N, C-alpha and C positions, 0 to 999 in steps of 0.2 A: 600744250595747247588746251587740253581739256581742263586743266586747273585754272588757266586764265579765263576760259569761258565760264567756268563755275563761279569764279569770283565776280566776273562782270554781271552775270545773272543775279547773283546775290546782292550786289550793290544796287541794281535797279529795284529789286524786291524790297530791300530795306529802305531805300529812299522813298518808295511808295508808302511804306509803313509810317515814315515820318510825316508825310503829307496827311495821313489819317490822323496822326497825333495832333497835327496843327489844326485839323478840322475840329477835333475835340476841344481844343483851346478856344476856337472861334465860338463853339456852342456855349461855352461857359461865359465868354465875354465878347460882345459883338463889336468891340472897337479897337482890337489890337491883333497883331500877328507876329509871332516869333519864328524865325527861320534859322536853324542851326546850319552853319556853312558846310559841315561834314555831311549833311543830308542831301546836298545837291545831287540831282539825278545824273548829271554829267559833270565830272570834276575837271574835264579838259586837261590842261597841263598843270593844274594845281595838285599838290600832294597832301595826303592826310598825315598830320603830325600828332602823335599821341604821347610824345616823350615827357611832356611837362604838365600833365594833368594834376599831379600832386602839388605843384607850386602855383599854377595859374587857373586850375579848376576845370579845364575842358580840353578836348581835342580841337584842332583847328585846321584850316586849309592854308597851305604855304605855297607861294608863287616861286618855286625853286627853278628858275630858268637859267641860272648861272650866266646872267648877262643878256639874255634874250627874253623879251616878254613872252609869257606862256599863253596858251590857248585859254579862252574864257571858260570858267566854270558856269554852268547854267542849270536852271530848274524851272518848273512851273509851279506857281503858288495860287492859292485861292484866298483873297481878302474877304473880310466880313461883309464888305459892300463897297460901293463907290464912295469917293470923298477925298478929302485932304488928310494925309497922314504925315506925322512927324517921324523922322527916321533916325535911329541910333545904331551905330555899328561898333561892335567890340573889336578893337584893334590897338595898335600902338606904332609909334615911330621907333623902330628897333635899334637905331643908333643914337637916339636922343640921350640915353643914359651917359654917353661919353661926350656929349655936346658936339658930336660930329655933324658936319653940314651935309645937306643934300637930300635927306629923307628918302633913302633908296627903296623903301617898301611901299611906294605909292600905287594905289589902285582906285578904280571907280566902281560904284554900284550902279547897275543899269537896270531900269524898270521899263519893260515893253520897248526895248531898243533905245531908250533915252537915258543918258547918264545923269545922275544927280549933279547939282552944281558943286557940291563939296567933293574934294579929293581926299581919300582916306589914307591912313598910315603916315600922316604928316605931323601928328601931334602926340604928345604923351610919352614919357619914358617908361611908363608901366601900362599894363593892360587896363583899358577903360572904355566907356561907351562914348565914342566920338559923335557929336551932334552933326547929323547930315542934312539939316534943314527939313524941307517938306517936299512931298510929291503928291501930285493929283492923280488919283486912280479912277479911270473912267468906267471900268467894268471889273467885276470880282476876279475873274481869272486873268493872270498876268504872267509874263516871263520875267525871270530875275537872273541877272548875270553878275559875275565878278570879273572885271576887266583889268588885267595887270598892265602897268605902264612902264616897268623897268626890267623885269626878270631878276630882280635882286631881293628876294625873300619877303615880299609883301605878305601880310598874314591877316586872316579874317576868321574870327570865332563865330559870330552870330550877327544877325540883322533883326532889329525890332522896329515894327511899324505900329504907331499908335495915334489915335485921333486926339489924345489928350497931351498937350505939350508938357504938362507937369509930370507925366507918367514915364519918367526916365528910369531905366533899369538900375538896380543897385550895383555899385562897384565893389562892395565888400564881399569877399569870397564866400564867407559863411552864409550870408543872406542870398547870394546868387544861386546856390544849388537848389534850395526849395523854390525860389522864384522861377527858375527855368522849368522845373517839373510842373508847377501850377500853370505857367504860360503855355506849355505844350499839352496840357490836359492829360498828363501821364499819371498813372495810379501811384499812390503812396507806397503800396505794397509791391515789392518786386515779384516778377513771375518765377515760378519754380522751374529750375533747369535740371532737376533730378537729384538723386542721392547716390553717392559714390563711395567706394571703399577708400579711394585716394583722390584728392583734388590737388593737381599740380599747377601752380601759378608761375608762369614764365616759360617761354618756349625756346630758350637758348639750348646750348649743348647739354647743360645740366638738367634742365627740365625735360628735354627729349630723352636723355638717358634714364631718368627716373620713371617717366611715363611708360616707355617701351619695356623696361625691365620689370616693372610692377605688372603691366598687362600680361606679359609672357608668363609671369608666375601666378596668374589667375585672378588678379585684382580688376575690378571695374574702375576705370580711371577717367577723370575729366582733365584735359590739358587745356589751360586757358592762356591765350596769347593776345597781347594788346595790339599787335600789328597783324598784317596779312601774310607774313612769311615766318618760317622757323629758322633757328640757327643763331639768333641774337647777334653778337659781334661777328659771328661767322656766317652771316647772310650776305646777300647781294647789296643790302642797304648800307652795311658798315665795311665789309670786306677785309676783316682781319683773318689771315690764314690760321688754321688750327695748329697749335703747338702742344708739346708735352708727350713724353714717352708712354705708350700703352702696352698692355699684354706682357707684363714682367713682374718680378717681385714675388710676394707670397702667394698671390692668386693670379697666375699668368693668363687666365681667360678673361679677367676684367679688362674691358676695353674693346672686346669683340663687337659689342653693340655700337659703340662709338665709331668703330671702323666702318660700320655699315652706312653711316650717313656723313662721315667727315669729308670736308672738301679736299680737293686735290689742286688747290691754287698754286701756281708757279711763283707768284709774288704777292706781296701785300702792300697796297691794294691791287688785286688782280681784276680780271674782267668779270662781269656779272655772272656769266654762264659757268665760270669755274667754281662757284659756290653752291651750285646744285639746289636751289630753293625748291624746285619741283620734285627732285629726288627725295628731299627731306620730308616734304608733305606727303608724298606717295607712300613712303615707308610708314609714317604714323597712321595714315588712313587705312593701311592694310591690316593694322592690328584691330581685330574685332572688339577687343575689350577697351579701346580708347575712343572717347568722344572728344573731338577736337573743336575748340571754340576760338575762332579768329575774331579780332576786333573787339575783344572784351577786356576791360581794364578794372581790376579789383579796387574798389573805393572804400569798402567797409567790411568788417567782420562781425559776426554774431557770436557771442560767447555764452556757453552754458553756465560757466562761472569764471572766476578770474584766471583759471588755469587751463580752460578747455574751449577750443574753437568748435562751434556747431556748424557754421556755414560762412562762406564769403559771398559778398554782394558785388557784382560786376556791372559796370556801365558799358552798354553796347556803344562803341565809339562812332557808329554810323547812324544809329536811330535814337540815341539818348534813353532807350529803355533800359531797365535794370533786371538782372537775373540773379536768382539765389541758388548757389551751389552748396548743397549739404554734403557732409562727408564724415567718415570716421577719422581719417587722417588727412593732413595737409602738408604740402611741400612748398616752401618759399624758395623759388628759383628766379626771383625777380632781379637779382643782382643788388638792388637797393634795399633788400630786406623789408619790402613794403608791407607784406602780410604780417610779419613779426612786429613791425612798428605799430600797425593798427591793433594788434592783439596785446599790446603792452608787454611784449617779450623783452627779456633782459638783453640789452645790446650796447654797443659802443659806437661812437661816431668820432672820427678824426677830422676835426674842423679845419685845420690848417696843415700845411706840409704833407698833404696826402698825394696819392697818385692822381693824375689829371684825366681829362677826357680828350680823345683825338677825333678829328674830322679829317680823313684822308682825301686825296684828290688825284685826278689824272688829267693829263693834257695830251694832245695829239698833233701830229703834223698833218694838216688838212690837204696838203698838196697844192694849195693856192693861197694867195694873200687873204688874211683874216683881220678884222678890226676888233677892238675891245673898247668899250665906252669908258669915259672919264669916271673915276670912282673917288671923288674928294672925301667921301665918308669912310673909306677904307684906311687901314694903317698905311702911313706914308713910308713905304719901304723902298730901299735901293737893293741892287742885286747882292750886295755884301751882307745884307741884313737877315738872310735866310739861307738854308742849305739848298743848293740847286736841285730841282726835282729830276734827277737823272733817269734815263730810260722811261721818261714820260709819266713817272708817278712819284707822289710825295707820301711818305709812309707814316708809321705810327708816331714818330717824333714830332709831328705837328700837333702838339698837345699843350693844353693850358688848364687853368683853374686850380692850380696847386693849393692856393689859399682861399678859394671861394667855397661857399657852403656846398657840400657835395650832393645835396638834394635840391635846395631852393635856389641855388646858384647855377643849376645846370643849363638853363636857357641862356644865361649870360655867357657861360663858357662856350656854348655852341656858337653864339653870335659873335663873340670875340674871335673865335677860330675863323668864322666867315670873313671878318674884316682883315685878318692876317692873310688868308688864302687869296682874296681878291686884290689885296694890296701887293702881294708877291707877284701875282700874274700880271698886274698892271706894270710892275717894274720890268717884267720880261717883255711885255708888248709895247709899252709906251715910253719907257725910260732907258736905263742903261743896257738892257738886253734886247732892245727893239731890232737891231740889225740882224741878230741871230734867230729871231722868233717871228719873222714876217708871216709865216704860214701856221703859227701856233694857234691852237684853239682849245679852250677848256672842254674836256670830254666828259668828266664826271666829278662832282663834289658831293661828299656824303653829307646829307642833312640830318641823318640820325647819328648821334655821337657815340663813339665807343668809350664808355665809362669803365673805370678800373676799380675805384674804391669809394665807398660811401658808408654804409652801415655794416657792422659785423654782429650777427646774432651770437649770443653766448651759450655754449653748450656745457656739458659736464667736464670737458677738457678744453682749455684755451691754449692752443698750440703756439709755441714761440720759436723764434729763430734758433735759440740755443738748443731746444729740443731736437730740431732738425739737424743742425751742424754737429751736435754731439752724438747724433744717432740714438737718442734716448728711446729705449724699447717700451712700447705700450702693448699690453696683452691683446688689445683690440685693433692693432694696426691693420689697415686694409689697403686703401688706394695708394699706389706708388706715385709720389711726386718726384719728377726728375728735372724740372726746370730750375735754373739757378735762382737764388734769392734776388730777384730782378726788381730793383726800385728805381724810380724815375725822378730826376731833378731838372730844374731849368739848366739849359746849356749856357755856360757863362759867355761864350763867344757871341751869342745872339740875344742875351738877356739885358745887356747894358742899356740899349735904347728904350726898352719897355720893361724896366726893372720892376714896375708895379704889377705887371701881369705878363710875364714872358710866355711865348707861344711855341718855342722849340725846346724839346727835352733831350736829355741824355740818359742812358741806362747805366746804373751802377750794379754790377753783378757780384753778389756775395758768393763765397766758395763754401764747400762742404756738403753739397747735395750729391748723393750717389746717382750719377746719370745713367749708369748701367742698369741697376736693379731698382732704384728709386727708394725714397724714404716712405715707409708705410704710415699714412695719416690715420690717427685713431678714429674709429667709428663714433666715439663720444663727441667728436667735433661736428657731427651731422644732425643733431637734434637739440631742441631748445631746452635750456636749463629749467625754465619755469612755466612753459606752456606744454602740457603733457602729451599733446597729439600733433606737435609741429616738428617736421623735419626741415632741414635746409640743405640745399645743394648748389654748388657754384661758388661765386666769389663772396657770398655773404655768410660763409661758414665760420665756425668759432676759431679764429686765428688772430694773432696780433698783426699790426701793420707790416712788420718785417717778414713774418711767415706768409702773409698774403702774397708776397713777392714771388713765391714758388708755386702755390696752389691755384693761382688765379687764371692760368692759361686754360684754353677751352677743352682740350682733350682730357686734362686732369679733372676739370669740372664735370665733363660727361661721365667719367668713371665714378665720380662721387655719386652722380645720379643713378648709375647702375646699382651701386651698393644700397642706396636709399630705397630704390624700388624693390629690391629683393627683401630688405629688412621690413618694408611695409607689408609685403605678403605674409611674412611670419607674424607680424602684429595682427593682421586680419585673421589668420588661421588660429592663433592662440588667444585672440581678443585681449591683447595686452598693449601697453604703451611702448614707444620707441626705447625708453630707458631699460625696460625689461629685457630687451634683446641682449644688451650687455650683461645684465644681472643673471638671466636665466636661460636665454636661448641663443647664446653666441655660437655654440657648437652647430646649431641648425643653420645659422647664417653662414658659417664657414663652408658647410656642405653646398649651399646655394652659390656661394662665390666661386667654388671650384667648377661649377657647370660651364659648358660652352654658352656663348651669348645667345645662340639660336634655340636653346632648350626652352620648353614651354609646358604649361599644363592648363587644362580648361578652367579649373577653379583652384583655390588655394589648397583644397583637399584632394585634388586629382593626382594621378601618377604623372611624373615628369617624362616627357618623350622628346625625341628629336624629329624635326620635319622630315617628311619622306624625301629620299634622295639627297639628304644633307651631306655636304662635303666640307670638312674642316678648312678654315682659311690657312693660307701659307704663313709661316713664321714671320714676325715683323722684320722688315729689311734692316733696321738698325741693330738687330741682334744677330745678324748673319753676315758672312763675308760677301754675299750677293749684293748687299745694299751698300757696300763700301766699307765694311768693317764695323767694329763695335763703336759705341758713341765716343769713347776716349781711349787713348793709348798711353801707357805708362812710360814716360821718357827714360826712366832708370833701366827699363828692360830693352831699350834699343841699343844696338851695338855702336861702337865708335864714340866720337865726341858729339854731344847734343846740347844745343842751347834752345830753350823754349821761348816763346814770345813773352812769357811772364818774367824772363831774365834779360830780355833785350832792352836797350835804351830807346825809349819811344819819344819822339818829338812831334809837335803838331797835334792834331786832333785825331785820336783813334777811338773807336768804339769796340768794347769787348762783346764777344758773342759765343754761343754754343749751340746754335740751332742746326748747323751742318755737322753730321756725325763724322767720326773718323779723325778727330783732332787729337793732338798730343797734349797731355796735361789736363788742365781744368777748363780749357777753352781756347779761343783765338782772338785776334783783333782784326779790324778792317777799317779802312779809311777811304774817303772819296778824293778825287783829284784836287778839288778846291781846298781840301783840308791841309795841304802843304805839309804832309806827314812823312816821317821816315822811321824805320825800325832797324837799329844797328845791333848785330849779333857779334860779340867779341869772343874769340877762342884763345885759350892758353895752350900753346903747342909745347909739348915736352920732348917729343921724338920727331926729328926732322924726317921729311919724306913727302911723297906725292899722295895727296888725299882727294878722293872724289867728294865734291860738295853737292849735297842734296837739300832741296827745299820742300817742305810739306805745305799743302793748302787744301782747302775745300772748294771744289768747283761750284759755280753758280752762274746763272744767266746775267747777273748784274756785276760780275767780276770783270777785271780788265783783260783784254787780249794781249796786252803788252806791258805787264807789270814790270817796272824797271828794277834790276838787281845789280849791285856793284860788289865785286869780290876783290878784296885786298889780300895779297899773299906775298911771298918772297919774290915772286915774278913781277910784282907791280900791281897796277889797278886794271881790272878788266870788267866789262859790263855784259849784261845779258837781259833778255826779256822773257817772260813766261806768260803763256796763254792760260789764264786761270778760269776760263769758261769751259775748258775740257778737263776730263778726269785725269788726275796724276797717273802716269803709266807704271810707276814702280809700286811694290808692295807697301802697305800701310800709308798710302797717300803721299808719296814723295815723287819728285822729278829731279833728274840729274842736271846740274849746271856745268859739269865738266870736271876735269882733273887738274889740280894746281899744286905747286910746290909750296910747302909751309915749313918754316924753320923757327926754333925758339928765339925769342927776342925780336922777331920781325913782325910786321903787321899781319894780323890774321883776323879778318872780319868779313861779314857779309851784311850788306845794307839793302833793305827794301825801301822804295820810296813811291810817292804818288805823282811825281813830276812827269807830266806828259802822258799819264795813264788815261785810257779811254773808258774806265770803269772803276769800281771799287778794288782796292788792293788788299789781298788777304794775307795776313802775317800769322804764321804758326811756328813751327820749329825748323831749325837748320841743323843738318847732320853732316859731320865729316867722317868719312870711312877711309881707312888705308887702301890705296889703290892696289889692285891686283896686278902682279907682274905678268 
């Protein structure tokens, strides 16, 4: 509650600062007024969207009502004087790019309680200044409001009032930036925000890991985040649960810091409270060496020379003021490698066939009939055109943009996802699914996209898939990556109707990653090859497209941040560049990597101590039997006859997985009821007799309580069901299906299917053990 109060007070204070800036603009020119939408004193139900500043030039307010018009955003403004003003509003019709009908983003601008004649968000496929006609202002002080008409993603960047009809604002992005600054009366020179040992840009898992790790090792740190919450994809805004094995491998204490703030979500997307936004913020604010800057977006860098960053310049996304952050070292944890790109760091961009961006969503049974409006502008979907959102949520595979520009196409990706989501829910409510979804109501739709791949900064080592699968040893191996090489592609089943831009993906899991101990990623992947004081942490590190498939998950990114933070402290202590850590100080880094995550020192030259009353954390559950056994079980070491899912005959649509520990072999498969899937395990019987049939699976809340199993033996065909939501009762994750007679030359198979199942069916190994007499 205190954090929310703090943010509310800050919003009012910063909005007042914008009004002061507007007054300065009025003093400079007595015939115009620029009001940035993000400066409104009360945003009502509109949300601040900062995702696309790099492509469209500004933060803006978004009417994200998921089908219900949102409460007005409102503010008080002071005009230069009474009179007639021409009005221009920067907005767009967000579905016009696809020639979709209906203009769902319609809204009104209201001055002193009177809406302007023009309705906004109805024109233009790109951002532009829509002509709003004129308004007569009777007195200088007036109220201004944005009135949403649909609840479907109306957007407003800024409103410009001018007495000169020819004084339309520029649409060119390069001209617009200095024009805004002049119109607001803001200084050309940014204000000084301080000088730091380490400036971390990006507040996701990687940025948090870097900031906390460096601060605890005695660095003065600025942590800059463009939104008002920490966690990135692992925040309540995006709701991707954190994955990746931690606390293992060469340095088993790496990951303890991540463990302090990692979410405990039970599903993805989960409930907002499961992602612990307040917990993350409180942990960062508790570090006295960290200065946290919310709502700041880095737009420029200052270079000492072509190889060295002196400072970054950030736009305050609520006041339009600029701040300068000077530092000795910088960490690019933006995901998009935005700082590196601004500094002309060597990088690569995969422009097509890259990982996409997801916008997940949830629906609920409201307990009473609900309506959903007509959405002619959404994708025209039927129930068979998308995977049914079981258990009230639609997960990571609602993903698009595989061939769109991974930076400048992001807003289109997000908006296409919107059209798919609303089209799917329309099918559930008003078309083929209407009889089963009378009480259904959209509960949450992510307006912040979960991006996976954009730019990769180049380090002294460019890690490849072959390096990982061949377990190539590097002398500076550090962070253990345990996730499969997980690449996403359009899922053929749903891609036919929208082949130009599919919105449902599938995961292709490559093999060869050591899930128990992890592959140690080289330190030389974590700093720039040509910018001598730039680190990177998170998904923008120096890896190929294929290698990104394993290192991109959040807990792994957070551990990269931990390593970078400790390396930064050594750089400050020895006044050296990141490259020198590998060349001269790697032994010192190894000593810091062996420390517990809670270890700290006042300055980089102070002694290292543990907090008073410190208690070491318990071992990771996935490395102990208490948590259900090790991540994987070697099938060759199991007794009896064993057929793994990798040897089974799979029909229908199955998805491979490895997120639930205790599986046999390299992973498992799972399928939803509508996937019409089956997995047949055939056995070759050499010795006749009675055998106990055992099935292995990983329990989860989204699994079926009645997974159907068919056993063919010398006795004929028998069936059984398995409740896969409860833990398997037998050692190593098995359940017994009974004892059956098997004979050579006669049928010997076990088949799992999804027919009639009430949740996902989990297919792993089947084991035949000679029955005990």
